[in-house]
C-alpha positions in Angstrom: -64.1 -31.9 0.1 -61.0 -30.9 -2.3 -58.0 -32.5 -2.9 -55.2 -30.0 -4.1 -53.0 -31.1 -7.1 -49.9 -32.9 -5.7 -51.5 -33.8 -2.3 -50.8 -36.7 -0.3 -54.1 -37.1 1.6 -55.0 -39.9 3.7 -58.9 -40.9 4.3 -59.7 -42.5 7.7 -62.6 -43.7 9.6 -64.2 -46.7 11.5 -65.7 -49.4 9.6 -68.8 -48.3 7.9 -67.9 -44.9 7.7 -67.8 -44.3 4.1 -64.3 -44.8 2.9 -64.4 -47.2 0.3 -67.7 -45.6 -0.9 -65.8 -42.3 -1.2 -62.9 -44.0 -3.0 -65.5 -45.5 -5.4 -67.1 -42.0 -5.9 -63.9 -40.7 -6.8 -62.8 -43.3 -8.9 -66.3 -43.0 -11.1 -67.1 -46.5 -10.3 -70.4 -44.9 -8.2 -72.5 -42.0 -9.4 -73.2 -39.4 -6.4 -76.9 -39.1 -5.8 -76.3 -35.5 -5.6 -73.5 -32.9 -6.3 -70.7 -33.7 -8.5 -66.8 -34.8 -8.3 -64.6 -32.8 -10.8 -61.0 -33.4 -12.0 -59.3 -29.8 -12.9 -62.7 -28.4 -13.1 -64.3 -31.0 -15.4 -67.2 -33.2 -14.0 -65.7 -36.9 -14.3 -69.1 -38.0 -15.0 -69.0 -36.1 -18.6 -65.5 -37.5 -19.3 -65.3 -40.8 -21.3 -63.8 -43.9 -19.5 -60.6 -44.0 -21.5 -59.8 -40.2 -21.0 -60.7 -40.6 -17.3 -58.6 -43.7 -17.0 -55.4 -41.8 -18.4 -55.6 -39.1 -15.5 -56.7 -41.6 -12.7 -56.1 -45.0 -11.4 -57.1 -47.1 -8.7 -54.7 -49.6 -6.8 -57.4 -51.9 -4.8 -56.8 -53.5 -1.8 -56.3 -57.2 -3.2 -55.9 -57.9 -6.9 -57.7 -61.3 -8.1 -57.0 -62.4 -11.8 -59.3 -65.3 -13.4 -55.9 -66.3 -15.4 -52.1 -65.9 -14.3 -50.2 -63.2 -16.3 -46.3 -62.3 -15.9 -45.5 -59.1 -14.2 -44.6 -57.5 -17.5 -48.0 -58.5 -18.7 -49.8 -57.0 -15.9 -48.2 -53.6 -16.3 -49.0 -53.6 -19.8 -52.5 -53.8 -19.1 -52.1 -50.1 -17.7 -51.7 -49.2 -21.4 -55.1 -49.9 -22.4 -56.7 -46.6 -22.0 -54.0 -45.3 -24.8 -55.0 -48.2 -27.5 -57.3 -47.9 -30.0 -59.9 -50.9 -30.6 -58.1 -54.1 -31.5 -54.6 -52.0 -31.2 -51.8 -54.1 -29.4 -49.2 -52.7 -27.3 -46.2 -51.4 -29.3 -42.2 -50.8 -28.4 -43.4 -47.4 -27.0 -45.6 -49.2 -24.8 -43.4 -51.7 -23.7 -40.6 -48.9 -22.8 -43.3 -47.1 -20.7 -43.9 -50.4 -19.0 -40.4 -50.9 -18.0 -39.7 -47.6 -16.8 -43.0 -47.8 -14.2 -41.4 -51.1 -13.0 -38.1 -49.4 -12.7 -40.0 -46.6 -10.9 -41.6 -48.9 -8.4 -38.7 -51.1 -7.7 -40.0 -54.3 -9.4 -37.8 -54.5 -12.8 -36.2 -57.8 -11.8 -39.6 -59.4 -11.7 -40.6 -58.8 -15.2 -40.8 -62.5 -16.2 -42.1 -64.0 -13.0 -45.6 -65.1 -12.7 -47.7 -62.7 -11.0 -49.1 -65.3 -8.6 -45.8 -66.3 -7.4 -44.9 -63.0 -5.7 -45.4 -61.8 -2.2 -48.5 -59.5 -1.1 -45.7 -56.6 -1.0 -44.5 -57.3 -4.3 -48.0 -57.6 -5.9 -49.1 -54.1 -4.4 -45.9 -52.6 -6.3 -46.4 -54.1 -9.5 -50.3 -53.0 -9.4 -48.9 -49.7 -8.5 -46.5 -49.9 -11.6 -49.7 -51.0 -13.9 -51.5 -47.7 -12.5 -48.7 -45.4 -13.1 -48.5 -46.7 -16.8 -52.1 -45.6 -17.3 -50.9 -41.9 -17.1 -48.1 -42.0 -19.5 -48.6 -40.5 -23.1 -46.6 -42.6 -25.7 -45.0 -39.3 -26.5 -43.8 -38.5 -23.1 -40.4 -39.3 -21.5 -40.9 -38.8 -18.0 -44.7 -37.7 -16.9 -47.6 -35.6 -17.8 -48.2 -31.9 -18.6 -47.9 -29.4 -15.9 -51.4 -28.3 -15.8 -52.7 -32.1 -15.9 -53.6 -33.5 -12.4 -53.1 -37.3 -12.1 -54.7 -39.0 -9.3 -53.6 -42.5 -7.5 -56.0 -43.9 -5.4 -55.3 -46.5 -2.8 -57.6 -49.0 -0.9 -56.0 -50.3 2.5 -52.5 -50.2 0.7 -50.8 -51.8 3.7 -53.7 -54.3 5.2 -51.6 -57.4 4.1 -48.0 -56.0 4.3 -45.6 -57.0 7.1 -43.5 -54.4 8.7 -40.9 -54.2 6.1 -43.2 -53.9 3.1 -45.1 -51.1 5.0 -41.9 -49.1 5.1 -41.2 -49.7 1.6 -44.6 -48.9 0.5 -44.6 -45.7 2.3 -41.2 -44.5 0.7 -42.5 -45.7 -2.8 -45.5 -43.3 -2.1 -43.5 -40.3 -1.0 -41.1 -40.8 -4.2 -44.1 -41.0 -6.4 -45.5 -37.9 -4.7 -42.4 -35.8 -4.8 -40.5 -37.0 -8.1 -43.8 -37.5 -10.3 -45.9 -35.0 -8.7 -48.6 -37.8 -8.5 -51.7 -36.7 -6.2 -52.3 -39.5 -4.0 -55.3 -40.3 -1.9 -55.1 -43.2 0.5 -58.0 -45.0 2.5 -56.7 -46.9 5.3 -57.5 -47.9 8.9 -54.0 -47.5 9.9 -53.8 -44.1 11.6 -50.1 -44.4 12.5 -49.1 -45.2 8.6 -51.3 -42.1 7.7 -50.0 -40.2 10.4 -46.6 -41.0 9.0 -47.0 -40.3 5.4 -49.9 -38.0 4.6 -49.7 -34.2 4.7 -53.5 -33.9 5.1 -56.3 -36.1 6.4 -60.0 -36.4 6.1 -61.7 -38.1 9.0 -65.4 -39.6 8.1 -68.1 -41.1 10.5 -71.4 -42.1 9.3 -70.7 -40.8 5.8 -70.0 -37.5 6.7 -66.5 -35.7 7.2 -66.3 -35.2 10.8 -62.4 -33.2 10.4 -60.1 -32.3 7.7 -57.1 -30.4 7.3 -53.1 -30.7 8.0 -52.3 -33.9 9.6 -51.2 -32.1 12.9 -54.5 -30.1 13.2 -56.8 -33.3 12.5 -55.3 -36.2 14.4 -55.9 -35.0 18.1 -57.3 -36.9 20.9 -60.4 -35.0 20.8 -61.2 -35.8 16.9 -60.0 -39.4 17.3 -62.4 -39.6 20.4 -65.2 -38.2 18.3 -64.6 -40.4 15.3 -63.7 -43.7 16.9 -65.0 -43.6 20.6 -61.8 -44.3 21.9 -59.5 -42.4 24.4 -56.2 -42.1 22.5 -52.7 -40.8 23.3 -51.2 -38.8 20.6 -47.6 -37.6 20.5 -44.4 -37.6 18.5 -42.3 -40.6 18.5 -39.0 -39.5 20.1 -36.8 -41.4 17.1 -39.2 -41.0 14.1 -40.4 -37.4 15.1 -43.9 -38.7 13.6 -47.5 -38.4 15.1 -48.3 -41.8 17.0 -51.7 -42.9 18.1 -52.0 -45.1 20.8 -55.7 -46.2 21.9 -56.1 -46.5 25.6 -59.7 -47.5 25.9 -63.1 -47.4 24.6 -65.3 -44.5 25.6 
């Protein structure tokens, strides 16, 4: 599969289809048994971890911490790939962390303890930390034009209520549009993916069953083949987004 720079890509599939494995492969947490994974033509297996972390960040489904930290401390953790051994964060790192808090709408949480936040608020703070990984201290607003920077998200709406789902979708659109962040989302939520992603990859049994623009991929035929269900797929009259309604199991 190919993820063009600047993409907003959804990865869909039933339980056990390989979504999480694929995400771990892209993140460099697993080594492929065959083939290779490249970022701007460079084999990720040959990049050192700090270099890869400045270009690629993961937002997990849930963040568990051994100790409690303030929101600002969590976001500053995203600066680790830019620090030398035993080096502490400086004023430039603090400025970047606060800029990422503002970009994700979490600046007012700066001094709150992370554990006191709601699920949706935690998710946005972890996104701010991930974005802080991308920023060079000399930057004032992003990255070089030829450097793809990838945000990988695993089930970003699984524990969110409807309002936070809408906020998360809007935040990801803005990051993709304004910061040119390449975003790959693994999700079970077909309707969330249909409303947000320009392209989709459908997995079944560890293989790609369909890939391409959302409208071409999300059809009753492909959904039936991947999920073994009869589904009605049409544009919602109010939102004008593709809507998937499962009707019956095949």
